[in-house]
C-alpha positions in Angstrom: 6.1 -2.3 0.6 8.3 1.3 1.7 10.8 0.8 4.0 9.3 2.9 6.3 5.9 1.1 6.4 6.4 -0.2 10.2 6.9 3.5 11.2 4.2 4.9 9.1 2.2 1.9 10.8 3.1 3.2 14.2 2.1 6.6 13.7 -1.5 5.6 12.3 -1.6 3.4 15.6 -0.6 6.3 17.6 -3.1 8.6 16.0 -5.9 6.4 16.3 -5.2 6.1 20.4 -5.1 9.6 20.7 -8.4 10.1 18.5 -6.4 12.4 15.8 -7.1 9.5 13.0 -8.0 12.1 10.4 -4.8 13.3 10.1 -3.7 10.1 9.1 -6.5 9.1 6.5 -4.8 9.5 3.6 -1.9 7.4 4.8 -4.2 4.9 5.8 -6.2 4.4 2.4 -3.0 3.8 0.9 -1.7 1.1 3.4 -4.9 -0.7 3.1 -4.6 0.0 -0.7 -0.9 -1.9 -0.5 -2.1 -4.3 1.7 -5.0 -5.6 0.0 -3.1 -6.1 -2.9 -0.7 -8.1 -0.8 -3.4 -10.2 0.5 -4.9 -10.6 -3.3 -1.4 -11.8 -4.3 -1.2 -14.1 -1.6 1.9 -12.4 -0.4 2.3 -12.4 3.7 5.8 -11.6 3.7 4.4 -8.6 5.9 1.6 -10.2 7.6 2.3 -8.7 10.7 2.5 -5.4 9.5 -1.3 -6.2 7.8 -2.0 -7.7 10.9 -1.7 -5.1 12.6 -2.8 -2.5 10.4 -6.3 -4.2 10.6 -6.2 -4.7 14.2 -5.1 -1.5 15.4 -6.0 1.2 12.6 -8.6 0.0 10.4 -10.7 -2.2 12.8 -11.1 -5.2 10.9 -10.5 -8.5 12.8 -11.7 -10.7 10.0 -8.4 -9.3 8.0 -6.3 -9.4 10.8 -6.7 -12.9 11.4 -6.3 -13.7 7.6 -2.8 -11.8 8.0 -2.2 -13.1 11.4 -2.7 -17.0 10.7 -0.6 -16.7 7.6 2.1 -14.6 9.4 2.6 -17.4 11.6 3.6 -19.4 8.9 6.5 -17.4 8.3 7.5 -16.1 11.8 6.8 -17.4 15.4 8.1 -14.8 17.6 5.7 -13.7 20.4 4.2 -11.0 19.3 3.3 -13.1 16.2 1.1 -15.2 18.1 -0.5 -12.5 20.4 -1.6 -10.9 17.3 -2.9 -14.1 16.2 -4.6 -14.3 19.9 -6.0 -10.8 19.8 -7.6 -11.2 16.2 -8.9 -14.8 16.9 -11.0 -13.0 20.0 -12.5 -10.3 18.5 -13.5 -12.6 15.6 -15.0 -14.8 18.1 -16.9 -12.3 19.9 
């Protein structure tokens, strides 16, 4: 994973909120590919970023929940719990 993945993710989230997502489509495709490779490998080292990507960029709550739940095994900060609850609420909705 690139060093600036978190920065790229923040940019994509901002573009989504500004209704300018088309500017980041290529970057989103790449991150999606990268994160799916990690999911297939069972590598949740960057579970927080994966969860945010699938919640706030790709809008795929089931994948976000998968990443967020595994992320809680590695990280238990307040942000991690919030991501899990957000994903769970969207999946249950």
